[in-house]
C-alpha positions in Angstrom: 34.4 -4.5 -4.7 31.8 -6.4 -2.6 28.1 -6.9 -3.6 25.1 -9.0 -2.6 24.3 -11.8 -5.1 21.7 -14.5 -5.0 22.6 -18.0 -6.1 19.3 -19.9 -5.4 16.3 -19.6 -3.1 17.4 -18.8 0.5 21.1 -18.6 -0.7 22.1 -14.9 -0.4 25.9 -14.2 -0.4 28.1 -11.1 -0.1 31.1 -11.8 -2.7 33.8 -10.0 -4.6 32.5 -8.8 -8.0 34.2 -6.6 -10.6 34.4 -2.9 -10.0 31.8 -0.9 -11.6 33.2 1.2 -14.5 31.9 3.7 -17.1 30.6 2.0 -20.2 28.8 4.7 -21.8 29.4 8.6 -21.8 25.9 8.9 -20.0 27.0 6.6 -17.1 28.1 7.5 -13.5 29.6 5.5 -10.9 28.1 6.0 -7.3 29.7 4.8 -4.1 26.7 3.5 -1.9 26.4 5.1 1.5 23.0 3.6 2.4 21.0 0.7 0.9 18.3 -1.6 2.1 16.4 -4.8 1.8 12.8 -4.5 0.1 10.0 -6.8 0.5 9.9 -7.4 -3.0 13.4 -8.8 -2.8 12.0 -11.6 -0.7 10.2 -12.9 -3.9 13.5 -13.9 -5.3 14.9 -14.9 -1.9 11.9 -17.4 -1.5 12.1 -18.6 -5.0 8.8 -17.0 -6.2 10.5 -15.1 -8.9 13.3 -16.3 -11.2 17.0 -15.4 -10.8 20.1 -16.5 -12.3 22.6 -18.0 -10.1 25.1 -15.2 -9.1 22.8 -12.4 -10.3 23.1 -9.1 -8.3 20.2 -8.0 -6.1 18.9 -4.7 -4.5 17.3 -1.8 -5.9 17.3 1.0 -3.3 20.4 3.1 -2.6 21.9 6.5 -2.2 25.5 7.5 -2.2 28.3 9.8 -3.6 29.2 10.2 -7.2 32.8 8.8 -7.9 33.1 9.1 -11.6 31.0 10.4 -14.5 31.0 9.8 -18.3 31.9 12.6 -20.6 28.1 12.9 -21.5 26.9 13.6 -18.0 26.2 17.2 -17.5 24.2 17.4 -14.3 26.4 15.8 -11.8 30.0 16.1 -10.5 32.3 13.9 -8.5 31.4 14.2 -4.9 27.8 14.8 -5.3 25.5 13.3 -2.8 22.6 11.6 -4.7 19.6 9.2 -4.5 18.6 6.8 -7.2 15.1 5.6 -7.9 14.7 1.9 -8.2 14.6 2.2 -12.0 17.0 4.1 -14.2 15.6 6.1 -17.2 16.8 8.4 -19.9 14.8 11.4 -18.9 14.3 12.4 -22.7 11.7 10.1 -24.0 8.0 10.6 -24.4 7.2 8.4 -21.4 9.7 10.3 -19.2 8.2 13.5 -20.4 4.9 12.2 -19.3 6.3 11.3 -15.9 5.9 7.4 -16.5 9.8 6.9 -16.1 9.1 3.2 -15.4 8.1 2.7 -19.0 11.2 4.4 -20.5 12.5 2.1 -23.3 16.2 2.9 -22.3 15.3 2.2 -18.7 15.8 -0.9 -16.4 15.7 -2.3 -12.9 18.9 -2.6 -10.6 19.8 -6.2 -10.2 18.6 -7.2 -13.4 20.9 -9.4 -15.5 24.1 -7.6 -16.6 23.5 -4.6 -14.1 24.7 -3.8 -10.5 22.3 -4.2 -7.5 22.0 -1.6 -5.0 23.2 -3.9 -2.1 26.8 -3.4 -2.8 29.6 -1.1 -2.4 29.2 0.7 -5.7 26.8 0.9 -8.7 27.1 1.8 -12.3 24.3 4.1 -13.0 23.2 4.3 -16.8 21.5 7.6 -18.0 22.8 9.4 -14.9 21.2 12.6 -15.8 17.8 11.2 -16.2 18.0 9.0 -13.2 19.8 10.5 -10.2 18.7 13.2 -8.0 21.0 15.4 -6.2 20.8 15.9 -2.4 22.2 18.6 -0.1 25.8 17.6 0.9 25.1 18.5 4.5 22.7 15.5 4.6 25.7 13.1 4.6 26.5 13.9 8.1 23.1 13.5 9.5 22.4 9.9 10.0 18.6 10.0 10.7 18.1 12.4 7.6 20.2 10.1 5.4 18.2 7.2 6.5 14.9 9.1 5.6 16.2 10.3 2.3 16.8 6.7 1.3 13.1 6.1 1.4 12.7 8.2 -1.6 14.4 5.4 -3.7 11.4 3.4 -3.5 9.0 3.1 -0.7 8.1 6.7 -0.1 7.4 7.3 -3.8 5.5 4.1 -4.1 3.2 4.9 -1.2 2.8 8.4 -2.8 1.8 6.6 -6.1 -0.8 4.4 -4.3 -2.3 7.5 -2.6 -2.4 9.4 -6.0 -4.1 6.3 -7.7 -6.6 6.0 -4.7 -7.6 9.7 -5.2 -6.7 10.9 -1.9 -7.6 14.5 -1.3 -8.0 16.8 1.6 -10.9 15.5 3.9 -10.9 12.0 2.4 -11.3 8.9 4.3 -8.6 6.4 3.5 -8.2 2.9 4.3 -4.6 1.2 3.8 -4.4 -2.5 3.4 -0.9 -3.8 4.3 1.4 -2.8 7.3 4.7 -3.2 5.5 6.9 -0.3 4.6 5.1 0.6 1.6 1.7 0.6 3.4 3.1 2.6 6.2 4.5 5.1 3.6 0.9 5.2 2.2 -0.3 6.4 5.4 2.2 9.0 5.4 1.3 9.9 1.9 -2.4 10.0 2.7 -1.7 12.4 5.6 0.5 14.7 3.4 -2.3 14.9 1.0 -4.8 16.0 3.5 -6.7 12.8 4.4 -9.0 13.6 7.3 -9.4 9.8 8.4 -6.7 7.2 7.8 -7.6 3.5 8.8 -4.6 1.2 8.9 -5.4 -2.5 8.5 -2.7 -4.6 10.2 -2.1 -7.2 12.8 1.6 -6.4 14.0 1.5 -4.0 16.8 5.0 -2.7 16.2 3.9 -1.8 12.8 0.6 -0.2 13.4 2.1 1.9 16.1 4.4 3.4 13.4 1.1 3.8 11.2 -0.4 5.8 14.1 2.9 8.0 14.2 2.4 8.4 10.5 -0.9 9.7 10.9 -3.3 6.8 11.1 -6.5 7.6 13.1 -7.6 4.1 13.4 -6.3 0.6 13.4 -8.1 -2.5 12.3 -6.4 -5.8 13.2 -9.2 -8.0 12.1 -9.0 -9.9 8.9 -11.8 -11.1 6.2 -15.4 -10.4 7.1 -14.5 -8.8 10.6 -12.2 -6.2 8.8 -15.0 -5.4 6.5 -17.4 -5.0 9.5 -14.8 -2.9 11.5 -14.2 -0.6 8.4 -17.8 -0.3 7.8 -18.5 0.8 11.4 -15.9 3.5 11.4 -17.3 5.0 8.0 -21.1 5.0 8.8 -21.5 1.9 6.8 -20.2 3.4 3.5 -16.5 2.3 3.4 -13.5 4.6 2.5 -13.3 6.9 -0.3 -9.7 5.8 -1.1 -8.2 2.4 -0.5 -4.4 1.9 -0.8 -3.5 -1.8 -1.6 0.0 -2.5 -0.5 0.3 -6.3 -0.3 -0.4 -7.8 -3.8 -2.4 -11.0 -2.9 -5.8 -12.1 -4.1 -6.9 -11.7 -0.4 -5.6 -8.2 0.0 -7.3 -7.1 -3.3 -10.5 -8.6 -2.2 -10.4 -6.8 1.1 -9.9 -3.4 -0.7 -12.8 -4.2 -2.9 -14.9 -5.0 0.1 -13.9 -1.8 2.1 -14.0 1.0 -0.7 -17.2 2.9 -0.9 -19.2 3.2 -4.1 -17.6 5.5 -6.5 -14.5 5.4 -4.5 -11.0 4.4 -5.8 -8.2 1.7 -5.0 -4.6 2.7 -5.6 -2.7 -0.7 -5.9 1.1 -0.9 -5.6 1.5 -4.4 -4.0 3.5 -6.5 -6.4 1.1 -9.1 -7.5 1.8 -12.6 -6.5 -0.2 -15.7 -6.5 -2.5 -17.5 -8.9 -5.6 -14.9 -9.0 -6.0 -11.4 -8.8 -8.9 -10.9 -6.6 -10.4 -8.3 -8.9 -14.1 -8.7 -9.9 -14.7 -6.4 -12.7 -18.5 -7.0 -12.3 -18.4 -5.8 -8.9 -16.3 -2.7 -9.9 -18.6 -1.9 -12.7 -21.8 -2.1 -10.5 -20.2 0.0 -7.8 -18.4 2.4 -10.0 -15.0 1.6 -8.4 -11.9 2.8 -10.0 -8.6 1.0 -9.9 -5.4 2.7 -10.6 -1.8 1.8 -9.8 1.4 -0.2 -10.8 5.0 0.2 -10.7 5.6 3.6 -9.3 7.4 6.1 -11.3 9.4 7.3 -8.3 12.0 9.4 -10.4 9.0 11.8 -11.1 7.9 11.9 -7.4 11.4 12.7 -5.8 11.5 16.5 -6.5 8.1 16.9 -5.0 8.7 14.7 -1.9 12.3 15.8 -1.2 11.7 19.2 0.3 9.2 17.7 2.9 11.7 15.1 3.9 14.4 17.9 4.2 12.3 20.0 6.4 10.8 17.3 8.6 7.3 17.5 7.3 7.4 13.9 6.7 9.9 11.4 8.2 9.7 7.9 6.8 12.9 6.8 8.6 11.0 4.7 11.2 10.4 2.0 8.5 13.8 0.9 8.8 13.9 -0.9 12.0 17.1 -3.0 11.7 20.5 -1.6 10.7 23.3 -3.9 9.4 26.6 -3.9 7.7 27.2 -5.3 4.2 28.6 -8.5 5.4 25.3 -9.2 7.5 23.0 -9.1 4.5 22.3 -12.7 4.4 21.1 -12.4 8.2 19.1 -9.3 7.1 17.2 -11.4 4.7 16.4 -14.1 7.2 15.2 -11.4 9.6 12.7 -9.9 7.0 11.7 -13.2 5.6 10.9 -14.5 9.3 9.0 -11.2 10.0 11.4 -10.2 12.7 12.4 -7.0 10.9 10.2 -4.6 9.0 12.8 -3.2 6.7 16.6 -3.6 6.8 19.1 -0.7 6.5 22.3 -1.5 5.0 25.5 0.5 5.6 28.4 -0.8 3.3 
């Protein structure tokens, strides 16, 4: 089959690789119908996170089950399924607590020795604990299929950030970051009943999506000017809840600056850079809570799926460039150059 591999920074290729096969009774093989490029994939592309030459890449996909191991009981050949970006056994203490990303038997797509999501097919370990079945009719609805793909990562990650930030009905929420995760954070905040949602971002095409998703205000300024703008919008207090969806020192400092005393920050931006931007003394003095981390998306899919199916939420606008598998290297260049927000792949 063909799959995307990374050989070195800025060296992404689509190559012939061995077809996935059942190795354990709990495995399934999924033929990929939709995949995408994630902002976190760019850290490997830019050389900011290590990869071995020839390693697979990509961690978001949905598709059709082609084969199951003898120990798989929840899926059959032909089922339409979505995979969260981490596989998990569904039986351990962490999975029982909903923290599937800490499963001792779990792992990430594209890690050494595993298939990546940006290919024609994927071997799925622990299929019963990992995959989630989708309605078969969705396979013929292109827009819905694209929206459902967001369940594999960005929608659940935005939801995780909103929960970490303590978003409730009537909250004032600020979202730092106008990438796909930040935009899905806007969507999640609206779904949880936020009354005011302030999106911080400088790119009009993206902040336009934020408004479609429920943002009531947009702040394009940065630094002290952004702080002043948010304070003005919140009667000088700041936001009850702040979603941090970037992962830099500056973005975390901004989040701390704009949250109100007693508020909370939900952080899901993958940390990168030499400093965190977290000042524990400031957090202590102002009673600010900080919660977040790698989103246990598998736990959230059953809750979010009905709202995607009935159109209550539609994350599909975050995908603004569609390509075939052979065009994946160009897709990485587009996202790296910020000419695309999130690239949809149809193998």
